[in-house]
C-alpha positions in Angstrom: 20.5 -4.1 -0.9 20.5 -7.1 -3.3 18.2 -6.6 -6.4 17.8 -8.2 -9.8 19.3 -6.5 -12.7 20.3 -7.0 -16.3 22.7 -5.4 -18.8 21.3 -6.4 -22.2 18.0 -8.1 -23.7 17.8 -11.8 -23.8 16.7 -15.1 -22.1 16.7 -15.7 -18.4 20.5 -16.0 -18.1 20.7 -12.2 -18.5 19.3 -11.8 -15.0 22.0 -11.6 -12.3 22.1 -10.2 -8.5 23.4 -6.7 -8.3 24.1 -4.4 -5.1 22.1 -1.0 -5.3 21.4 1.7 -3.0 18.2 1.1 -0.8 15.6 3.6 -2.0 13.8 6.3 0.4 10.2 7.0 0.0 9.3 10.3 -1.4 6.1 12.3 -0.4 2.9 10.0 -0.6 5.1 6.8 -0.7 6.0 4.0 1.7 9.4 1.8 1.8 8.4 -1.7 1.7 10.7 -4.4 3.0 9.9 -7.1 0.3 9.1 -10.5 1.5 7.7 -11.9 -1.7 7.4 -10.8 -5.5 5.4 -12.8 -7.9 6.8 -13.5 -11.4 4.5 -12.6 -14.4 4.5 -12.9 -18.2 5.1 -9.3 -18.5 8.2 -9.4 -16.7 9.7 -12.0 -19.2 8.5 -9.5 -21.7 10.4 -6.7 -20.5 13.5 -8.9 -19.9 13.8 -10.0 -23.5 12.4 -7.1 -25.4 11.9 -4.2 -23.0 8.1 -4.0 -23.2 6.3 -1.2 -24.7 9.3 1.1 -24.1 12.2 -1.2 -25.6 14.4 -0.3 -22.9 16.0 -2.0 -20.3 14.2 -1.2 -17.0 14.1 -3.2 -13.3 11.8 -5.9 -13.2 9.0 -6.8 -11.0 5.4 -5.3 -10.1 3.7 -7.7 -7.6 4.9 -7.4 -4.0 4.0 -8.4 -0.5 6.0 -7.2 2.5 6.1 -5.0 5.4 6.3 -1.2 5.6 9.8 0.1 6.8 9.1 3.8 6.6 6.6 6.3 5.1 7.0 9.4 3.3 5.7 12.9 3.9 1.9 13.0 4.1 1.2 9.1 4.3 -1.9 8.5 6.4 -2.9 4.8 5.2 0.0 3.1 6.5 2.6 2.9 9.4 5.8 1.3 9.7 5.2 -2.3 10.7 1.9 -2.9 8.3 1.9 -5.6 6.0 0.8 -4.6 2.7 0.7 -6.1 -0.8 0.1 -4.4 -4.2 1.1 -3.8 -7.9 2.8 -0.3 -7.5 3.2 1.9 -10.5 2.3 -0.4 -13.5 2.6 0.2 -16.4 5.4 2.1 -15.4 8.5 0.4 -13.7 8.1 -0.6 -10.1 11.5 -2.8 -9.4 10.0 -5.3 -6.7 12.8 -7.8 -7.6 14.7 -6.4 -4.7 15.0 -6.5 -0.9 13.2 -3.0 -0.5 11.1 -1.1 -3.0 9.1 2.3 -2.6 5.6 2.7 -3.7 2.7 5.2 -3.8 0.7 4.5 -0.7 -2.6 4.4 -2.6 -1.2 1.7 -4.9 -1.3 -0.6 -1.8 -3.7 -2.4 0.5 -3.3 -4.3 4.0 -2.5 -7.9 3.3 -5.1 -10.1 4.3 -4.1 -12.1 7.4 -5.3 -15.1 6.1 -2.7 -14.9 3.2 0.9 -15.7 3.4 3.4 -13.2 2.0 4.1 -15.7 -0.8 0.4 -16.1 -1.6 -0.1 -12.4 -1.3 3.1 -11.7 -3.4 1.6 -13.7 -6.2 -1.9 -12.1 -6.4 -2.0 -8.3 -7.2 -1.0 -8.3 -10.9 -3.2 -11.2 -11.9 -6.1 -10.3 -9.7 -6.0 -6.7 -10.8 -6.1 -7.7 -14.5 -8.8 -10.1 -13.8 -10.8 -7.5 -12.0 -10.4 -4.7 -14.3 -11.3 -7.0 -17.5 -14.4 -8.2 -15.9 -15.8 -5.6 -13.8 -14.3 -2.1 -14.8 -14.4 -3.2 -18.5 -17.0 -5.8 -19.2 -19.4 -5.0 -16.1 -20.1 -8.6 -15.7 -23.3 -9.2 -13.8 -25.0 -12.1 -12.1 -26.4 -14.9 -14.6 -24.0 -13.9 -17.4 -21.9 -16.4 -19.3 -18.0 -15.7 -18.9 -15.4 -17.8 -21.0 -12.0 -17.4 -19.6 -9.0 -18.8 -21.7 -6.1 -20.4 -20.0 -8.2 -20.9 -17.0 -5.3 -22.5 -15.0 -2.9 -19.8 -15.5 -2.4 -16.9 -13.2 -4.7 -14.3 -14.9 -7.1 -17.2 -15.7 -7.5 -18.6 -12.1 -8.2 -15.1 -10.7 -10.8 -14.3 -13.5 -12.6 -17.7 -12.8 -13.0 -16.8 -9.2 -13.7 -13.3 -9.6 -16.4 -14.1 -12.2 -18.0 -16.5 -9.9 -18.0 -14.0 -7.0 -19.9 -11.9 -9.3 -22.5 -14.5 -10.1 -21.6 -15.6 -13.4 -21.8 -18.9 -15.2 -17.9 -19.6 -15.9 -16.7 -21.7 -18.8 -12.9 -22.3 -18.7 -10.4 -23.5 -21.3 -7.5 -25.7 -20.1 -5.5 -28.8 -20.9 -7.1 -31.8 -19.6 -4.7 -32.4 -16.8 -5.9 -29.2 -15.4 -9.6 -29.8 -15.4 -10.2 -30.6 -11.7 -8.0 -27.7 -10.6 -10.2 -25.3 -12.8 -13.1 -26.9 -11.5 -12.0 -26.5 -8.0 -11.6 -22.7 -8.5 -15.4 -22.7 -9.4 -15.6 -23.0 -13.1 -19.1 -24.6 -14.1 -17.6 -26.0 -17.4 -14.2 -26.7 -18.6 -13.1 -27.3 -22.3 -10.1 -29.1 -23.3 -8.6 -26.9 -25.8 -6.0 -29.5 -27.1 -8.9 -31.9 -28.2 -11.8 -29.6 -28.8 -12.4 -26.5 -30.8 -13.7 -24.1 -27.8 -15.9 -22.1 -30.4 -18.0 -25.1 -31.2 -18.8 -25.9 -27.6 -19.1 -22.6 -25.8 -22.2 -20.7 -26.8 -24.3 -17.5 -25.8 -21.3 -16.1 -24.0 -21.5 -12.5 -22.5 -18.0 -11.9 -21.8 -14.4 -13.5 -23.0 -11.2 -13.0 -21.0 -8.6 -13.4 -23.7 -5.2 -14.1 -22.0 -3.8 -15.9 -25.3 -4.4 -13.5 -28.2 -3.5 -14.3 -31.8 -6.4 -16.6 -33.6 -8.2 -16.8 -30.3 -9.7 -13.4 -30.6 -11.7 -14.0 -33.9 -12.5 -17.5 -32.8 -13.9 -16.1 -29.2 -16.2 -13.7 -31.5 -18.1 -16.8 -32.5 -19.0 -17.6 -29.1 -20.6 -14.4 -28.1 -24.2 -13.5 -28.0 -25.3 -10.0 -29.5 -23.6 -7.2 -27.5 -21.2 -9.5 -25.9 -17.6 -8.6 -25.6 -14.0 -10.0 -25.8 -11.4 -8.3 -23.4 -8.1 -9.0 -24.7 -5.0 -8.9 -22.4 -2.4 -10.7 -24.7 -0.9 -8.0 -27.1 -1.5 -4.5 -28.4 -2.1 -5.8 -31.7 -5.3 -7.3 -30.4 -6.9 -3.8 -30.4 -7.7 -4.5 -34.1 -10.1 -7.0 -33.0 -12.5 -4.1 -32.4 -12.8 -3.6 -36.1 -13.7 -7.1 -36.9 -16.3 -7.2 -33.9 -18.2 -4.0 -34.5 -20.1 -5.1 -37.6 -21.2 -8.0 -36.1 -23.0 -6.3 -33.3 -20.2 -7.3 -30.7 -17.5 -5.5 -28.8 -13.9 -6.0 -28.3 -11.5 -4.3 -26.2 -7.7 -4.5 -25.5 -6.8 -3.7 -21.9 -3.7 -2.7 -19.9 -3.7 -3.4 -16.2 -3.3 -0.2 -14.0 -2.2 0.4 -10.5 -5.7 0.8 -8.6 -6.3 1.2 -5.2 -10.0 0.6 -5.2 -9.4 -2.7 -7.2 -6.9 -3.7 -4.7 -9.3 -3.2 -1.9 -11.9 -5.4 -3.7 -9.4 -8.1 -4.1 -8.3 -8.0 -0.6 -11.9 -8.4 0.7 -12.4 -11.2 -1.7 -9.3 -13.0 -0.4 -10.3 -12.3 3.2 -13.7 -13.9 2.4 -12.1 -16.8 1.0 -13.8 -16.1 -2.5 -10.4 -15.5 -4.1 -7.2 -17.5 -3.7 -3.8 -17.8 -5.6 -2.3 -21.2 -6.3 1.6 -20.8 -5.8 3.0 -23.3 -8.4 6.9 -22.6 -7.5 8.8 -20.5 -5.0 12.2 -19.5 -6.0 14.9 -17.4 -3.8 15.6 -13.9 -5.3 19.0 -14.8 -6.1 17.6 -17.6 -8.5 15.2 -15.1 -10.5 16.8 -16.7 -13.8 15.7 -20.0 -12.8 12.2 -18.6 -12.0 12.1 -17.1 -15.6 13.2 -20.4 -17.1 10.1 -21.8 -15.7 7.8 -19.0 -16.5 9.1 -19.0 -20.1 7.8 -22.8 -20.6 4.2 -21.4 -20.2 3.2 -24.6 -18.5 2.8 -23.4 -14.8 -0.2 -23.9 -13.0 -0.8 -20.5 -11.2 2.0 -18.4 -10.0 5.6 -18.4 -9.6 6.9 -16.3 -6.8 10.2 -14.9 -5.8 10.9 -15.3 -1.9 13.0 -12.5 -0.9 12.8 -12.5 2.9 12.9 -15.7 4.8 10.4 -17.2 7.5 7.3 -16.0 5.3 
């Protein structure tokens, strides 16, 4: 089968099409014929630097496709089922390929109102937002949530999930993305290019920080007592907790994990129309390097998705 590989770290140009053996599903696994695979910032990090392991590993975690075969003991799915998910993360999943194996309990049935392209761009960003807002911050109705980079992949999912939980949502975005972010459900949008967000956002209960760096300490200034910043940008952001604690605030660095409970919740929200993904760019599998060139600009609105099978 065709897959995307690399022999060295570097820019998008190191990615190339390779031929590898089609995998076989092990016990409790399914084999998926991949229709679409989302491209995420973590993919670029692994391509360029090897991620946390500092090693070359197959790229890709988002997947939407059709079950081709099931391994021993699988009861949740059967061949022909349409599924989507974020298998194995933070361990390698290798979804930049025509076929991929995945633990059955890392997947959910694809909502029928989503195309494979849409479903292929949803799992990682939506699971990240769900685990930040629900599992980590326990956001509740009436709370005020600040979402940084609200027009980005995780940002757009966080805005919608926070609204579905009954929160008042404030997003930061460039001026040309304000209408888009309001369309996702944001109650307020701040142009971070012209306004210091910490001077405008007040009495915030939960901050979802996808940017890191100075955004963490600045976000603390927006919180009411007991509020929390959930940082998704870099392991270095874990040190923010030491700054927050004496102020009566909380900060937590989080890595998204494969999670069937979260996937089922995300699938339900998508079926209800409360969660959608904006697919910014579709690129064929063999042009994965082009997809990474676009991703590395960090100027996309929504998701970049690799089209692996045709007629999606």
